[in-house]
C-alpha positions in Angstrom: 0.3 0.0 -0.1 1.5 3.5 -0.9 2.3 6.0 1.8 -1.3 7.6 2.6 1.1 11.1 1.9 2.9 9.4 -1.0 5.9 10.6 0.5 7.6 7.4 -0.6 6.7 8.5 -4.5 8.3 12.0 -3.8 11.9 12.5 -5.5 13.7 14.7 -3.1 16.1 17.6 -4.4 18.3 19.1 -1.7 17.7 22.9 -2.9 14.9 25.2 -3.4 13.3 24.3 -7.3 10.6 26.2 -8.4 8.1 24.7 -10.3 7.3 27.6 -13.2 4.2 27.5 -15.1 4.6 26.0 -18.8 6.7 23.6 -17.1 4.3 20.7 -18.9 3.9 21.3 -22.4 0.6 19.7 -23.5 0.0 19.2 -27.3 -3.0 19.5 -29.0 -4.2 16.5 -31.0 -4.2 17.6 -34.8 -5.8 15.5 -38.2 -6.7 17.8 -40.6 -4.9 20.6 -41.9 -7.2 23.7 -41.8 -8.1 23.1 -45.6 -9.5 19.7 -44.7 -6.4 17.5 -46.1 -4.9 14.8 -43.8 -1.6 16.4 -41.4 1.5 14.1 -42.3 1.8 11.5 -40.0 -1.6 11.8 -39.3 -4.2 8.8 -38.4 -7.5 9.5 -39.8 -10.1 7.5 -37.4 -12.0 4.2 -38.9 -15.4 6.2 -39.8 -17.0 4.9 -42.3 -19.0 7.6 -45.3 -22.2 6.7 -43.9 -20.7 8.2 -40.5 -18.7 11.1 -41.7 -21.5 12.0 -43.6 -23.4 12.2 -41.0 -21.5 13.9 -38.5 -21.2 16.1 -41.5 -24.9 16.6 -42.2 -25.9 17.4 -38.7 -23.2 19.8 -38.3 -24.8 21.4 -41.1 -28.1 21.1 -39.7 -27.5 22.8 -36.5 -25.9 26.1 -39.0 -29.0 26.1 -40.5 -31.4 26.0 -37.2 -28.4 28.4 -35.4 -29.1 31.1 -38.2 -33.1 30.5 -38.5 -33.6 30.7 -34.3 -31.3 34.2 -33.9 -33.5 35.4 -37.3 -36.9 34.3 -34.9 -35.4 36.1 -31.7 -34.3 39.0 -33.2 -38.6 38.9 -35.2 -40.2 38.7 -31.0 -40.4 34.9 -32.1 -38.7 33.5 -29.0 -36.9 35.4 -26.4 -33.2 33.9 -26.4 -31.3 31.5 -28.4 -27.3 30.6 -28.3 -26.2 29.8 -32.0 -22.9 27.6 -32.0 -21.8 28.7 -35.1 -17.8 27.5 -35.2 -18.2 25.4 -32.4 -20.3 22.5 -34.7 -17.5 20.0 -34.5 -17.1 19.7 -30.6 -20.6 18.6 -30.0 -21.2 16.7 -33.2 -18.5 14.8 -33.2 -17.8 14.2 -29.9 -21.2 12.5 -29.6 -20.8 9.7 -33.2 -17.6 9.0 -30.8 -20.3 7.5 -27.7 -22.6 4.8 -27.5 -26.5 5.8 -27.7 -26.4 4.5 -24.0 -23.9 6.8 -22.9 -25.3 9.8 -20.9 -24.8 13.4 -22.3 -25.0 16.3 -19.7 -24.0 19.6 -21.4 -24.3 23.5 -20.7 -25.9 25.4 -23.3 -24.3 24.9 -26.4 -24.6 21.5 -27.7 -27.6 21.2 -29.6 -25.4 19.2 -32.1 -24.9 16.5 -29.8 -28.9 16.0 -29.0 -29.6 16.2 -33.0 -26.9 14.0 -33.6 -28.8 11.3 -31.2 -32.0 11.7 -33.3 -33.6 15.0 -31.9 -35.7 16.4 -34.5 -36.5 19.9 -35.3 -40.3 19.9 -33.8 -38.8 18.5 -30.3 -36.4 21.7 -30.3 -39.4 24.4 -31.5 -42.0 22.5 -29.0 -39.0 23.7 -26.5 -38.3 26.6 -27.8 -41.7 27.8 -27.6 -42.9 26.1 -24.6 -46.0 25.2 -26.2 -47.8 22.1 -25.0 -45.8 20.0 -26.6 -42.4 20.7 -24.9 -41.6 18.2 -22.3 -40.8 20.6 -19.9 -43.9 22.3 -20.2 -42.7 25.4 -20.6 -40.7 25.8 -17.6 -37.5 26.1 -18.8 -35.8 28.6 -21.0 -35.3 28.4 -24.8 -32.6 25.9 -25.6 -33.1 24.0 -22.3 -33.5 20.9 -23.8 -33.8 17.4 -22.3 -34.6 13.7 -23.5 -34.7 10.9 -21.2 -35.0 8.3 -23.9 -31.5 10.2 -25.8 -29.6 10.2 -23.0 -29.7 13.6 -22.3 -30.2 15.5 -19.5 -32.3 18.8 -19.5 -30.3 21.7 -19.1 -29.9 23.7 -16.5 -29.2 27.4 -16.6 -26.2 28.0 -13.3 -23.0 27.7 -14.9 -20.6 24.3 -14.3 -24.1 22.2 -11.8 -23.9 19.5 -14.0 -20.2 18.8 -13.3 -20.5 17.5 -9.8 -23.5 15.7 -11.2 -21.7 14.0 -14.4 -19.1 12.5 -11.3 -22.2 11.4 -9.3 -23.9 9.7 -12.6 -20.5 7.9 -13.4 -20.4 7.0 -10.2 -23.5 5.3 -10.4 -22.7 3.6 -13.9 -19.3 2.3 -12.4 -21.6 0.6 -9.3 -23.7 -1.0 -12.1 -21.1 -2.9 -13.7 -22.5 -1.3 -17.2 -19.2 -0.6 -19.6 -20.9 3.1 -20.1 -19.8 6.5 -19.4 -21.1 10.3 -18.7 -19.8 12.8 -21.2 -19.9 16.1 -19.7 -20.0 19.3 -21.7 -18.8 22.7 -20.6 -16.6 26.1 -21.4 -13.9 27.4 -20.1 -15.5 29.9 -18.6 -17.9 27.2 -16.4 -14.1 25.8 -15.3 -13.6 29.3 -12.9 -16.9 28.0 -11.2 -16.3 26.5 -7.6 -18.2 23.1 -9.1 -15.6 22.6 -11.4 -13.2 21.4 -9.3 -15.4 20.1 -6.6 -16.5 17.7 -9.7 -13.4 16.8 -11.4 -11.6 16.0 -7.3 -14.5 13.3 -7.5 -14.1 12.1 -10.2 -10.6 11.2 -9.6 -10.9 10.1 -6.5 -13.7 7.7 -7.1 -12.6 6.7 -10.3 -15.6 7.7 -12.1 -15.8 6.9 -15.9 -16.6 10.5 -17.0 -15.3 12.3 -19.8 -15.3 16.2 -19.3 -15.1 17.7 -22.4 -14.1 21.7 -22.3 -15.3 23.9 -25.2 -12.8 26.4 -25.0 -14.1 28.9 -27.3 -11.7 31.7 -25.9 -14.2 34.1 -24.3 -16.6 33.4 -21.4 -19.0 36.2 -22.8 -17.3 39.1 -22.8 -14.3 38.2 -21.2 -11.3 36.7 -23.1 -9.2 33.6 -21.9 -6.4 35.6 -20.9 -8.2 37.7 -18.4 -10.0 34.5 -17.0 -7.0 32.4 -16.0 -3.2 32.2 -16.1 -2.6 29.0 -16.3 -2.1 26.5 -19.9 -5.4 26.4 -20.4 -8.0 23.9 -18.8 -6.3 20.6 -19.5 -3.1 21.8 -16.9 -6.0 21.7 -14.2 -6.9 17.8 -15.1 -3.1 17.0 -15.0 -3.0 19.1 -11.4 -6.0 16.5 -10.1 -4.6 13.2 -11.1 -6.8 13.3 -14.8 -6.2 11.8 -17.9 -5.9 14.2 -20.6 -6.3 15.3 -24.1 -6.1 18.5 -26.0 -7.3 18.7 -29.3 -8.3 21.1 -32.0 -11.9 21.8 -31.5 -12.3 22.8 -35.1 -11.2 19.1 -36.6 -13.8 17.2 -36.5 -11.7 14.1 -37.0 -9.8 15.2 -33.9 -12.7 15.3 -31.7 -13.9 12.1 -33.0 -10.6 10.7 -32.3 -9.8 11.9 -29.0 -13.7 11.3 -27.6 -13.3 7.6 -28.7 -10.3 7.5 -27.1 -11.0 8.7 -24.0 -14.6 7.0 -23.7 -12.3 3.6 -24.2 -10.0 5.2 -21.4 -12.6 5.9 -19.2 -14.4 2.5 -19.5 -11.1 0.1 -19.5 -9.7 1.8 -16.6 -12.8 3.6 -14.7 -11.5 6.6 -14.8 -12.0 10.3 -15.8 -10.7 11.9 -18.9 -10.5 15.4 -20.0 -10.8 16.6 -23.2 -10.1 20.6 -24.0 -11.4 21.3 -27.5 -9.5 24.1 -28.4 -12.2 26.2 -30.7 -13.7 29.5 -31.3 -17.1 30.9 -30.7 -18.1 32.7 -34.5 -20.9 33.7 -32.6 -22.6 36.5 -30.1 -22.4 34.5 -26.8 -26.7 34.7 -26.9 -28.5 36.3 -28.7 -28.5 39.1 -26.0 -25.1 39.6 -26.7 -22.9 42.1 -29.1 -19.3 40.4 -29.2 -17.9 43.8 -31.4 -17.8 45.4 -28.2 -14.8 42.8 -26.9 -13.4 41.7 -30.3 -12.0 42.4 -33.7 -13.4 41.2 -37.2 -9.7 40.5 -37.2 -10.3 38.2 -34.9 -13.0 36.6 -36.5 -12.1 36.3 -39.6 -8.8 34.7 -38.4 -11.1 31.6 -37.2 -13.4 31.6 -40.1 -10.6 29.7 -41.9 -10.7 27.1 -39.6 -14.4 27.1 -40.1 -15.1 23.0 -39.1 -18.0 22.6 -41.8 -15.6 23.7 -45.0 -12.6 21.9 -42.9 -15.1 18.5 -43.5 -16.3 19.3 -46.7 -13.0 19.8 -48.2 -11.2 16.2 -46.3 -15.1 14.4 -47.8 -14.6 15.9 -51.1 -10.9 14.4 -51.2 -12.0 10.9 -50.5 -15.1 11.1 -53.1 -18.1 11.0 -50.7 -19.0 15.0 -51.5 -21.4 16.0 -53.9 -21.9 19.8 -53.7 -25.1 19.8 -55.7 -26.8 17.1 -53.6 -25.4 19.1 -50.3 -27.3 21.9 -51.4 -30.2 20.1 -52.1 -30.0 18.8 -48.3 -29.2 22.5 -47.1 -32.4 23.9 -48.9 -34.3 21.3 -47.3 -33.3 21.7 -44.0 -33.7 25.6 -43.9 -37.3 24.3 -45.2 -37.6 22.1 -42.4 -37.0 24.3 -39.7 -39.4 27.1 -40.7 -42.2 24.8 -41.4 -41.3 23.4 -37.9 -40.8 27.0 -36.1 -44.4 28.1 -37.9 -47.0 24.9 -36.8 -45.0 24.9 -33.1 -45.4 28.8 -32.6 -49.1 28.5 -33.1 -49.7 25.2 -31.1 -50.9 26.3 -27.4 -49.1 26.5 -24.8 -49.4 24.9 -21.6 -52.4 24.6 -18.9 -51.1 27.1 -16.6 -51.9 24.9 -13.7 -49.2 22.8 -14.7 -47.1 24.9 -13.4 -47.2 24.3 -10.2 -47.0 20.2 -10.6 -44.5 17.6 -10.7 -43.0 19.1 -7.8 -44.9 18.0 -4.8 -47.3 14.7 -4.9 -50.0 17.4 -3.6 -49.1 21.0 -4.4 -48.7 22.9 -1.1 -51.4 25.9 0.1 -48.8 28.0 -0.8 -48.1 27.5 -4.6 -52.1 27.4 -4.8 -52.0 30.6 -3.6 -49.9 31.9 -6.1 -51.0 30.6 -8.7 -54.4 32.0 -8.0 -53.0 35.3 -7.8 -51.6 34.8 -11.1 -55.0 33.7 -12.8 -56.7 36.8 -11.0 -53.4 39.1 -13.0 -54.0 37.4 -16.3 -57.9 38.2 -16.3 -56.9 41.8 -14.6 -54.6 42.0 -18.3 -55.7 39.7 -20.6 -54.6 42.0 -23.6 -50.8 41.2 -21.9 -51.4 37.3 -22.2 -53.2 36.1 -25.8 -52.3 32.8 -25.6 -53.4 32.4 -22.0 -56.4 34.6 -21.0 -58.8 33.2 -23.1 -58.0 29.4 -20.8 -58.2 30.6 -17.4 -60.5 29.2 -15.2 
């Protein structure tokens, strides 16, 4: 048995030695160049044509969805949206490397992972319009998806809460004896939350089969990475907690897939956590409430547009003879029409019954919630013009 303080394993020195930041040089896995060609010496992951096209088509679909829904928010049709433009590879390619039985716990920019799992356009729309077909019954902000059948835990607004939850869920998976993992997505800004440190330490100590997937997109809303931390990104923190760590080019779909595939195999074989830091960039605004022109330049954005993951993969597919531009244009146009049709249909769907607002928490709603509901109904009856979808249904 090792010494509890690990003193028996520590190398001793006779003079003061200061360990400097940057001593550990963490490499970044890259398979495709910015132009989409395979880098010399790189090994392509064993992806079939069908799998490769599914990854590509899902990224294209998400970009179409994002464009439409940002426009819908600007038109006042939904209240809020978060686009993943430029980061599609991070969520889609990582999800492709998982088993459908693996649990996904996301932050709020992983709609690509959910779409890859099979979430339909009308399901996205029902949630964003908070109508009666929304499984959350309209009690969540837009883009706070969740789907039990697809093993996608419902998104929460507070940053980082999913990180210790993922450790706990993965511990349960280990105890069950099943060869499954939990993947937990978050941004480098969320890694500044206390839950990040608690979650990683818990997973390391208890040997939980969880993949911590950090999308380092350069900004925590308007705060650039260099003003968030002085260390070598987020990957160095994984090493500090004794967690196996991979840094990957987050705009390279093949590299993201390969890194996640390896991380999953490690997590299952060794019943241990793995941290992946995907180096990417948020081309979109943080959300529809944000204006990025106030804190970054067009030149900076254009530099990253040249590394667009969709163009990058399209060029790779074309090189393999798997890409037909005309057929792709048809698929993209069909996606636009499908998104538009679903949006028009779902925004006309009735909202949930107002009584649902106090259900599902207690076996019987307590008196104080009943009083609040009665007060809300009275308010709606007094100002019916402000609640056109609800006023006529309040009894």
